[in-house]
C-alpha positions in Angstrom: -0.1 0.1 -0.1 1.4 3.8 -0.6 1.7 5.9 2.8 1.2 9.4 2.0 5.8 10.5 2.4 6.1 8.4 5.8 10.0 7.2 6.4 10.8 4.1 7.4 11.5 6.2 11.2 8.4 7.9 11.0 6.0 4.8 9.9 8.8 2.7 12.9 7.3 5.4 15.9 3.5 5.5 14.4 3.7 2.0 14.7 4.9 2.2 18.1 2.6 5.0 18.6 -0.5 2.9 17.6 1.3 -0.8 19.4 -0.1 1.3 23.1 -2.8 2.7 21.9 -3.8 -0.8 21.8 -2.6 -1.9 24.4 -4.7 -0.3 26.4 -7.6 -1.0 24.4 -7.2 -4.8 24.4 -5.7 -5.5 28.1 -8.6 -2.7 29.5 -11.7 -3.5 26.9 -12.3 -6.8 28.3 -11.9 -6.6 31.9 -14.1 -3.5 31.4 -16.8 -5.6 29.9 -16.3 -8.2 32.4 -16.9 -5.9 35.4 -20.3 -4.6 33.9 -21.8 -8.1 33.5 -19.8 -9.3 37.9 -21.4 -5.7 39.2 -24.9 -6.6 37.9 -25.2 -5.4 34.7 -27.2 -7.7 31.9 -28.3 -5.9 28.6 -25.6 -8.0 26.1 -27.1 -5.0 23.5 -25.9 -2.7 25.8 -22.5 -4.1 26.2 -22.6 -4.4 22.7 -22.8 -0.4 21.8 -20.1 0.3 23.8 -17.7 -1.4 22.0 -17.5 1.9 19.0 -19.9 3.7 20.5 -16.9 6.2 21.2 -16.5 7.0 16.9 -17.1 10.6 17.6 -13.9 11.2 19.5 -12.0 10.3 16.2 -13.4 14.1 15.2 -10.7 14.8 17.8 -7.5 13.7 15.8 -9.1 14.2 12.3 -9.7 17.9 13.5 -6.5 18.1 14.6 -5.0 16.4 11.4 -7.1 18.8 9.4 -5.8 22.2 10.1 -2.3 21.2 10.7 -3.4 21.0 6.4 -4.8 24.2 6.7 -1.2 25.5 8.0 0.8 23.4 5.3 -1.3 23.9 2.4 -3.2 27.0 2.8 -7.3 27.2 1.9 -6.0 23.5 -0.7 -6.3 22.2 2.0 -9.1 18.4 1.6 -11.4 18.8 4.3 -11.8 14.6 3.9 -10.6 11.8 1.5 -12.4 9.3 2.2 -14.0 8.2 -1.7 -17.8 6.4 -2.1 -15.9 3.3 -2.9 -14.1 3.4 0.6 -17.1 4.6 2.4 -19.4 1.3 1.6 -16.8 -0.9 2.2 -16.0 0.4 5.0 -19.4 0.5 6.4 -20.6 -3.4 5.3 -17.4 -4.0 7.3 -18.2 -2.3 10.5 -22.1 -3.8 10.3 -20.4 -7.3 9.9 -18.1 -6.0 13.3 -21.4 -4.8 14.9 -22.3 -8.3 14.5 -18.5 -9.9 16.3 -19.3 -7.5 19.4 -22.1 -8.9 20.1 -21.1 -12.5 19.4 -18.1 -11.4 21.6 -20.9 -9.6 23.7 -22.4 -12.6 24.6 -19.4 -14.7 25.5 -18.2 -12.1 28.0 -21.2 -12.3 29.8 -21.0 -16.1 30.0 -17.1 -17.1 30.2 -15.1 -15.7 32.5 -11.6 -13.6 31.6 -9.4 -16.5 31.6 -11.5 -18.1 29.3 -12.7 -15.8 27.1 -9.6 -15.4 25.9 -9.9 -18.0 23.3 -11.4 -15.3 21.3 -8.2 -14.4 21.5 -6.0 -17.5 20.5 -8.9 -18.4 17.7 -8.9 -15.1 16.2 -4.7 -15.3 15.7 -5.5 -18.8 13.6 -8.5 -17.3 11.5 -7.2 -13.9 11.0 -3.7 -15.7 9.8 -5.6 -18.4 7.0 -7.9 -15.2 5.9 -4.8 -13.3 5.7 -3.6 -16.1 2.6 -7.0 -16.9 1.7 -7.4 -12.6 1.0 -4.6 -11.3 0.8 -1.9 -14.4 -0.8 -0.3 -12.8 2.0 3.4 -15.5 2.3 4.9 -17.2 5.7 8.4 -17.1 7.1 9.0 -20.0 8.7 9.8 -17.0 12.3 5.5 -15.4 11.3 4.7 -19.6 10.7 6.6 -20.3 14.4 4.8 -17.3 16.1 1.5 -17.8 15.0 2.1 -21.4 16.1 3.6 -20.1 19.8 0.8 -17.5 20.7 -2.3 -20.0 19.1 -0.9 -22.6 21.6 0.1 -20.1 24.3 -3.6 -18.4 24.1 -6.1 -21.8 23.7 -3.7 -22.7 26.8 -4.5 -19.9 28.4 -8.5 -20.8 27.5 -8.7 -24.8 27.4 -6.6 -25.2 30.6 -7.4 -22.0 32.7 -9.3 -22.7 36.2 -12.3 -20.2 35.3 -14.1 -22.3 36.1 -18.7 -21.5 35.6 -19.4 -18.2 36.8 -22.1 -18.8 39.4 -25.8 -18.5 38.3 -24.9 -19.4 34.6 -26.2 -22.7 33.4 -23.7 -25.3 31.7 -25.9 -25.3 28.5 -24.9 -21.2 28.3 -21.5 -21.5 29.6 -21.6 -23.9 26.4 -23.4 -21.0 24.4 -20.8 -18.7 25.0 -18.2 -21.0 24.7 -19.6 -21.3 20.4 -20.5 -17.3 21.1 -16.9 -16.8 21.4 -15.9 -19.5 19.0 -17.9 -17.8 15.4 -16.0 -14.4 17.3 -12.6 -14.9 16.3 -13.6 -16.8 13.1 -15.3 -13.5 12.0 -12.8 -11.2 13.5 -9.7 -13.1 11.8 -12.2 -12.4 8.3 -12.1 -7.9 9.6 -8.4 -8.4 9.6 -7.2 -9.2 7.3 -11.1 -7.6 4.7 -9.5 -3.8 5.8 -5.5 -3.8 4.7 -7.8 -5.4 1.5 -9.4 -1.4 1.7 -6.0 -0.3 1.6 -4.4 -2.3 -0.9 -7.6 -1.4 -3.0 -8.1 2.0 -2.3 -6.7 3.2 -5.2 -4.4 6.8 -3.7 -3.0 7.1 -1.3 -3.1 5.6 2.0 -3.1 9.2 4.7 -2.9 8.5 7.8 -6.5 11.1 8.5 -7.6 8.8 5.4 -6.9 5.6 8.1 -9.3 7.3 11.0 -11.8 8.0 8.3 -12.4 4.5 7.8 -12.0 3.6 11.4 -14.8 6.1 12.3 -17.2 4.8 9.4 -16.8 1.4 10.7 -17.4 2.0 14.0 -20.3 4.6 13.5 -22.0 1.0 11.2 -21.3 -1.3 14.1 -23.0 1.7 16.1 -26.0 1.9 14.0 -26.4 -1.8 14.3 -26.4 -2.8 17.6 -28.2 0.7 17.9 -31.7 -1.5 16.8 -31.2 -4.5 18.6 -30.9 -2.2 21.6 -34.1 -0.6 20.4 -36.0 -4.2 20.2 -34.7 -5.3 23.3 -35.4 -2.1 25.0 -32.2 -1.1 26.6 -31.7 2.0 26.3 -35.4 2.2 28.6 -33.7 -0.6 31.0 -30.1 2.0 31.6 -31.3 3.9 34.4 -33.2 1.0 36.0 -30.2 -1.1 35.9 -27.6 1.7 37.1 -29.9 2.2 40.4 -29.1 -1.6 41.0 -25.5 -1.6 40.2 -23.1 -2.9 42.7 -21.0 -0.4 42.6 -23.7 2.2 42.9 -25.3 4.7 40.7 -22.3 7.5 39.9 -19.6 4.2 39.6 -22.1 2.7 37.1 -22.2 5.5 34.3 -17.9 6.0 34.7 -17.9 2.2 33.8 -20.4 3.6 31.0 -18.3 6.3 29.9 -14.5 4.7 30.2 -15.6 1.9 28.0 -15.8 3.3 25.0 -12.9 5.9 25.5 -11.0 2.2 26.2 -12.2 0.2 23.1 -11.9 2.4 21.2 -8.3 2.7 21.7 -8.7 -1.1 20.6 -9.9 -0.1 17.6 -8.0 3.3 16.7 -5.1 0.5 17.0 -5.3 -1.9 15.4 -6.3 0.2 12.2 -3.4 2.2 12.8 -1.3 -1.1 13.7 -2.9 -2.4 10.0 -1.8 0.5 8.5 2.0 1.2 9.6 2.4 -3.2 9.6 0.0 -6.1 8.4 -3.5 -7.7 9.6 -1.1 -10.9 11.2 0.6 -8.3 13.0 -2.0 -6.8 14.9 -3.3 -10.5 15.6 0.6 -11.2 16.7 0.4 -7.8 18.9 -2.9 -8.6 20.3 -1.7 -12.5 20.9 1.1 -11.3 22.5 -1.1 -8.6 24.7 -3.4 -11.2 26.0 -1.0 -12.6 29.3 -1.3 -8.6 30.5 -5.1 -8.9 30.4 -4.2 -12.9 32.2 -2.1 -10.7 34.9 -5.2 -8.1 35.5 -8.2 -10.2 35.5 -6.0 -12.0 38.2 -5.5 -9.0 39.9 -9.0 -7.4 39.6 -11.1 -10.5 39.2 -9.2 -12.3 41.4 -8.7 -15.1 38.7 -6.2 -17.9 39.9 -2.8 -17.7 37.5 -1.8 -20.9 37.3 1.3 -23.3 35.9 0.2 -23.3 32.5 -1.3 -19.6 33.0 2.6 -19.4 33.4 3.9 -21.8 30.4 2.1 -18.9 27.8 3.1 -16.2 29.1 6.7 -17.8 28.4 5.4 -19.0 25.1 3.2 -15.8 23.8 6.8 -14.3 24.6 8.7 -16.5 22.6 5.6 -16.1 19.2 6.8 -12.4 19.8 10.1 -11.8 19.7 10.2 -14.5 16.5 8.1 -12.8 14.9 9.7 -8.9 15.3 13.4 -11.4 15.0 11.1 -12.3 11.3 11.2 -9.1 10.3 13.9 -7.8 10.6 15.6 -10.2 9.3 13.8 -9.1 6.1 14.0 -6.0 6.7 17.5 -6.0 6.2 17.2 -8.1 3.2 15.6 -5.3 2.2 18.2 -3.5 2.7 20.9 -5.4 1.5 19.4 -5.8 -2.0 18.7 -1.9 -2.8 21.4 -0.3 -2.9 22.3 -3.8 -5.5 19.0 -3.3 -7.4 20.0 -0.1 -7.8 23.3 -0.8 -9.4 21.6 -3.0 -11.7 19.5 -0.4 -12.9 21.3 2.5 -13.0 23.7 0.3 -15.7 20.8 -0.9 -18.0 19.7 2.4 -18.3 23.3 3.6 -19.1 23.6 0.8 -21.5 
């Protein structure tokens, strides 16, 4: 994909920033969602809606970028870059994201954090498969090793964890929640490569503004989809009643709601930013490698057991993370070594 005037150093800086934003979202999002259900929340559509309802926050960086362009380019600076074709594609992916949000929230309402981590485990594998078929991605031994290690480590957290079925959840609901998380994983494994495909088929320069616009349209579409579900399920009428019955109190109920939208927005901005700076597979790897951090936080805040299996999963995740980035380092070094030779060959041919 073509990036507007981005040097390698700048892309690395942007990648680091987006990885940090993604880390906040992927570590905090599942915990905030679980806190909502553990302390008395029960509206699945509302929980789904919260995952993307923070899309208006995207206007802040978009406004900053626009005023920067006005300062550097003058009155000729474009207000937006998204085309009708990209808008439609982003909107459709956003609707699918809304479906995925509902599946994830339903599963999260029935499963402890340690078990719902299966979603993240399967998502990496599905992303790798999706990238192979949709983007014709070529795997290296290092990326294959990373996918296998991260997937095994994350699955180990879900399957071998000691997080028992939550109180009040029937066996049938637990199994159904388990299946919902797997289905959500498969769906999101397709969504990430599709986002990268939009970049590749855009037929225009991919700017930071365009990336944020795509993300905003996707989150808007997902929120619209979940809003319909909330209306049908009468969730809007139930919010005030649920707030009064919340275990932590009414004020903290709304605090949880607000911070949930902010944290999940960090996740979506981070995901699409990492894809912009690197690839959909890199985004999947980052999600998987941050999984152990989520597990540690779950132990701290929800008193879940940190078993030997979780320690082994942490080791496998870190090993996979190092393997992936070592492969990226070797690939970058190989391309640098080839560049001068290619340039000399081209110059020789032109002179002849």
